[in-house]
C-alpha positions in Angstrom: 107.9 59.9 100.3 107.7 57.8 97.1 110.9 56.0 95.8 109.6 54.4 92.6 108.9 56.6 89.6 105.9 54.6 88.5 104.1 55.7 91.7 104.5 59.4 91.0 102.1 61.9 89.6 103.8 62.3 86.2 105.2 58.9 85.8 105.5 57.9 82.1 105.9 61.5 80.8 109.1 62.2 78.9 110.4 65.7 78.3 113.5 66.7 76.5 115.0 70.0 77.7 117.5 72.2 75.9 118.0 75.2 78.1 120.0 77.6 80.2 119.5 80.4 82.8 116.5 80.0 85.3 113.1 79.9 83.7 113.3 76.8 81.4 115.5 74.7 83.8 113.2 75.4 86.7 110.2 74.4 84.7 111.8 71.1 83.7 112.9 70.5 87.2 109.3 71.1 88.4 108.1 68.3 86.1 111.0 66.0 87.0 110.3 66.3 90.7 106.8 65.1 90.1 108.1 62.0 88.3 108.4 63.0 84.6 111.5 61.8 82.8 113.3 65.0 81.9 116.3 64.6 79.7 118.7 67.5 79.3 120.7 67.8 76.1 124.0 69.7 76.6 127.2 70.0 74.5 130.2 68.0 75.7 131.8 71.2 76.9 128.7 71.9 79.1 125.9 74.4 78.5 125.9 78.2 79.2 125.3 77.6 82.9 128.0 74.9 83.4 130.2 77.3 85.5 127.7 79.9 86.5 128.1 81.4 90.0 127.8 80.5 92.8 130.5 77.9 92.4 132.7 75.6 94.5 136.3 75.5 93.5 137.9 72.0 93.6 141.1 72.5 91.7 143.1 75.0 89.7 140.7 76.4 87.1 138.0 73.8 88.0 134.7 75.0 89.3 131.5 73.2 90.2 128.4 75.3 89.6 126.0 75.2 92.5 123.6 77.2 90.3 123.5 74.5 87.7 123.2 71.7 90.2 120.3 73.5 92.0 118.2 73.9 88.8 118.8 70.4 87.3 117.9 68.0 90.1 116.0 64.8 89.2 117.0 65.2 85.5 118.9 63.0 83.1 121.9 64.3 81.1 122.7 63.4 77.6 125.8 65.1 76.0 125.6 65.6 72.2 127.7 67.8 70.0 124.9 69.5 68.2 127.2 71.9 66.4 127.8 69.0 63.9 125.1 67.8 61.4 125.1 64.3 62.7 124.8 65.6 66.3 121.8 67.8 65.3 120.1 64.8 63.7 120.8 62.6 66.8 119.3 65.3 69.1 116.2 65.7 66.9 115.7 61.9 66.9 115.8 62.0 70.7 113.3 64.9 70.9 110.8 63.2 68.5 111.3 59.6 69.6 108.0 57.6 69.7 105.9 57.0 72.7 102.4 58.2 73.9 103.8 60.4 76.6 106.9 61.6 74.9 107.5 64.0 72.0 107.7 67.1 74.3 110.5 69.7 74.1 111.1 72.5 76.6 113.7 75.1 75.5 114.6 78.7 75.8 116.9 78.6 72.8 115.9 80.3 69.6 113.5 77.9 67.7 115.5 77.8 64.5 118.0 75.4 62.9 117.7 72.0 64.5 115.2 73.4 67.1 112.9 74.7 64.4 109.4 73.6 65.3 108.3 72.8 61.7 111.4 70.7 61.1 110.8 68.7 64.3 107.1 68.4 63.6 107.9 66.9 60.2 109.5 64.0 62.2 106.7 63.8 64.7 103.3 65.4 63.9 102.0 65.6 67.5 105.1 67.3 68.9 104.7 69.7 71.8 107.3 72.4 72.0 107.3 75.1 74.6 109.8 77.9 73.9 110.5 80.4 76.7 111.3 83.7 75.0 112.7 87.0 76.3 110.1 89.2 74.7 107.2 88.4 72.4 109.3 89.1 69.3 112.0 86.5 70.4 114.4 89.1 71.6 116.6 88.8 74.7 115.3 89.8 78.1 116.1 88.9 81.7 114.8 90.1 85.1 117.5 92.7 85.4 116.4 94.3 82.1 112.7 93.9 82.6 112.4 95.3 86.1 113.7 98.8 85.1 111.0 99.0 82.4 108.4 98.0 84.9 109.3 100.7 87.4 110.0 98.3 90.3 113.5 99.6 91.1 111.8 103.0 91.9 109.5 101.2 94.3 112.2 99.3 96.1 114.4 100.7 98.8 114.2 103.4 101.5 111.3 105.9 101.2 113.7 108.9 100.9 116.1 107.4 98.4 116.1 108.8 94.9 118.1 106.2 92.9 117.2 102.8 91.5 117.4 99.6 93.7 117.5 96.3 91.9 115.9 93.2 93.4 118.1 90.2 93.8 115.4 87.6 93.4 114.6 86.6 89.7 110.9 86.8 90.2 109.9 86.7 86.5 112.2 83.8 85.8 110.7 81.8 88.6 107.1 82.5 87.7 107.9 81.8 84.0 109.4 78.5 85.0 106.2 77.4 86.8 104.1 78.6 83.8 106.3 76.6 81.5 105.6 73.5 83.5 101.9 74.3 83.5 101.9 75.1 79.8 103.4 71.7 79.0 100.8 69.9 81.1 98.0 71.9 79.5 99.3 71.2 76.0 99.8 67.5 76.8 96.2 67.3 78.0 95.0 68.9 74.8 97.1 66.4 72.8 95.6 63.5 74.8 92.1 64.7 74.0 92.6 65.9 70.4 95.8 64.2 69.1 97.3 67.5 68.2 100.7 68.9 69.2 101.6 72.6 69.1 104.3 75.2 69.6 103.7 77.1 72.8 105.6 80.4 73.1 106.0 81.9 76.6 107.7 85.4 76.7 109.3 86.4 80.0 108.2 90.0 79.2 104.5 89.0 78.9 104.7 87.1 82.2 106.0 90.2 84.0 103.5 92.5 82.3 100.6 90.2 83.2 101.6 90.1 86.8 102.0 93.9 87.0 98.4 94.1 85.7 97.0 91.4 87.9 98.4 93.0 91.1 96.9 96.4 90.2 100.2 98.3 89.4 99.0 99.1 85.8 95.5 100.1 86.8 96.9 102.4 89.5 99.2 104.1 86.9 96.3 104.4 84.5 94.6 106.6 87.1 97.6 108.9 87.0 99.0 107.7 90.3 102.8 107.4 90.7 103.2 105.1 93.7 105.9 106.3 96.1 108.5 104.1 97.8 107.3 102.7 101.1 110.6 101.4 102.4 110.0 98.3 104.6 106.4 99.1 105.1 103.7 96.8 103.8 101.9 98.7 101.0 98.2 99.3 101.7 98.0 98.0 105.3 100.2 97.9 108.4 103.4 96.0 108.4 107.0 96.9 109.1 110.3 95.9 110.7 111.2 96.6 114.4 114.3 96.1 116.5 114.1 94.1 119.8 116.0 95.1 123.0 118.8 92.7 122.1 119.2 94.0 118.5 117.2 91.3 116.6 115.1 92.6 113.7 111.5 91.3 113.2 108.9 91.9 110.6 105.3 92.1 111.8 102.2 92.2 109.5 98.7 93.3 110.2 97.3 92.8 106.7 93.9 91.2 107.5 91.8 92.4 110.4 92.5 89.2 112.3 96.2 89.6 111.9 95.9 93.2 113.1 93.8 92.2 116.2 96.3 89.5 117.1 99.2 92.0 116.9 97.4 94.6 119.0 96.4 92.0 121.6 99.9 90.5 121.8 101.4 93.9 122.5 98.6 94.8 124.9 97.9 98.1 123.0 94.2 98.0 122.5 93.5 101.1 124.6 96.3 103.1 123.1 95.3 102.0 119.6 91.6 103.1 120.3 92.8 106.5 121.5 95.0 107.0 118.4 92.2 105.9 116.1 89.9 108.6 117.6 92.7 111.2 117.6 93.4 110.7 113.9 89.8 110.2 112.8 90.6 106.8 111.3 89.0 103.4 111.3 91.8 100.8 111.9 89.5 98.0 110.8 90.2 99.3 107.3 93.6 98.3 105.8 94.0 101.7 104.0 93.5 103.6 107.2 96.2 101.5 108.9 98.6 102.2 106.1 98.0 106.0 106.1 98.5 106.0 109.9 101.5 103.7 109.8 104.0 106.1 111.3 101.9 106.9 114.3 101.0 103.2 114.8 104.6 102.2 114.5 105.6 104.4 117.4 103.3 102.4 119.7 104.6 99.0 118.6 108.2 100.2 118.6 108.0 101.0 122.3 106.7 97.5 123.2 109.1 95.6 121.0 112.2 97.6 121.8 111.6 97.0 125.5 111.8 93.2 125.1 114.3 90.6 124.0 113.8 88.6 120.9 113.0 85.5 122.9 110.3 87.4 124.8 108.8 88.8 121.6 108.9 85.5 119.8 107.1 83.8 122.7 104.5 86.6 122.8 103.9 86.6 119.1 103.6 82.8 118.9 101.2 82.7 121.9 98.8 85.2 120.2 99.1 83.9 116.6 100.8 87.1 115.2 101.9 87.0 111.6 105.7 87.8 111.9 109.1 86.7 110.9 112.7 87.2 112.0 115.3 88.8 109.8 118.3 86.5 109.3 121.0 85.9 106.7 120.9 82.9 104.4 123.9 81.5 106.4 122.0 81.9 109.6 118.9 80.3 108.1 120.9 77.2 107.0 122.7 76.9 110.4 119.7 77.4 112.7 116.3 77.3 111.0 114.6 73.9 111.5 112.4 74.5 108.5 115.5 74.6 106.3 116.7 71.2 107.5 115.8 67.5 107.4 113.2 68.3 110.1 111.1 69.5 107.2 110.0 66.4 105.3 110.5 68.2 102.0 114.3 68.0 102.5 116.8 65.2 102.6 120.6 65.0 102.5 121.7 64.0 99.0 125.1 63.1 97.6 125.7 65.6 94.8 128.4 64.4 92.4 131.0 67.1 92.1 130.1 68.7 95.4 129.4 66.3 98.3 126.4 65.9 100.6 124.0 68.8 100.4 120.5 69.6 101.6 118.1 69.1 98.7 114.3 69.6 98.4 111.7 67.4 96.8 108.7 69.1 95.2 106.9 71.5 97.6 103.7 69.8 96.4 102.7 67.4 99.1 100.4 64.9 97.2 98.4 62.4 99.2 100.0 59.7 97.1 103.4 60.9 98.3 106.3 62.6 96.6 109.5 61.5 95.1 112.6 61.6 97.3 115.0 64.4 96.4 117.6 63.5 93.8 120.9 65.1 92.8 121.6 66.8 89.5 123.3 64.5 87.0 126.9 64.7 85.9 127.2 66.1 82.4 126.6 63.2 80.0 125.8 60.8 82.9 122.8 59.2 81.0 124.1 59.4 77.4 124.7 55.7 77.1 121.5 54.5 78.7 119.2 57.0 76.9 120.7 56.5 73.5 120.7 52.7 73.8 117.3 52.4 75.3 115.3 55.1 73.6 116.9 55.3 70.2 117.7 51.6 70.1 121.4 52.2 69.1 123.7 49.3 69.3 126.8 49.3 71.4 129.0 49.5 68.3 126.9 52.5 67.0 127.3 54.2 70.4 131.1 53.5 70.3 131.4 55.1 66.9 129.6 58.2 68.1 131.9 58.5 71.1 135.0 57.9 69.1 133.9 60.6 66.6 133.4 63.1 69.5 129.7 63.4 68.7 128.6 62.3 72.2 130.2 62.1 75.6 129.6 59.6 78.3 129.9 61.5 81.6 132.1 60.6 84.6 131.9 61.7 88.1 134.5 64.5 88.7 137.3 63.6 91.1 137.5 66.1 94.0 140.1 66.1 96.7 138.7 64.7 100.0 140.1 67.7 101.8 137.5 69.9 100.0 
């Protein structure tokens, strides 16, 4: 891993972030983990996510947001009261401060008032601003409102269930966050070549709709097909969950023909599979035929897997290169899965102010030049002093006046009882 920022992929890039929720903060964190200097601007009271669950309680009425810390690793924090005119002006000066690789704003706040692109552009002509929106009109939208419109809650859940089943993973937020990082890098490359900044708008709604098209959901519906629920079955091929003799649950996948062959070989079912294929008049080399025959196929594999312990099945599957996974809770993963530990070089133990030592990831991108060590999220206002002095060239007396006037806050590490 790389310790010095100047050795990282995005060293020298400076991004100012004004954001909440998932998409924009995850986009900023993606850039920060690759070495960009990402500076959050938050009000002294904390942003919208300051106390969002999950939290750790460390005193009466005092919560530390694990959500906020998880999405703001590697960043700097500047605390400015932008509800006041002088605070707005100060924040704008930070966003538009000079420098070849600066003048970049990432936000999901409405681009009006002090975040209005034209006002900021008047201060810096080559400004890049990427605004994450809910819908393309600037209205509000989140995963939990988009998914019902996309039909996904009627594809999720047991095959015989008639109600709606929401998904707990904010897929559109996460994809949008990565696209936000990509959009900034693309706009910055364009500025490097042409000298022009721009306002990039990225609607969460459009990201979701594009993915639904790209994966064939829309084209399928255009043909008049209403896809039914498939429960835990892999749509379009063979894959489903099975119970072992000792009650462990495993997911096995035969998506590609190689995966299918490895699964059949591991379970020593080639003869029975050939007989079933002939009986049903199907060709199991074809993914669709395996999907249509999934109930009959599953009976064969269920007999094999149910007769063996998890340890036996795991050894068998690993020996034959089966594509499979074990069902486990998040707690079980944290307690026993070596991939979610410091055995995985992406992870290290980091001292997170306000919480304690916690497992933290670096970027999943493993560059040949190395990757930065994992860093904690900042304390609110932790970098107010250094950023304003160094990047806006304020004097100590000017900074003191801003602090005394309540326009900025210099953060301090929260005091948490050792017993917690």
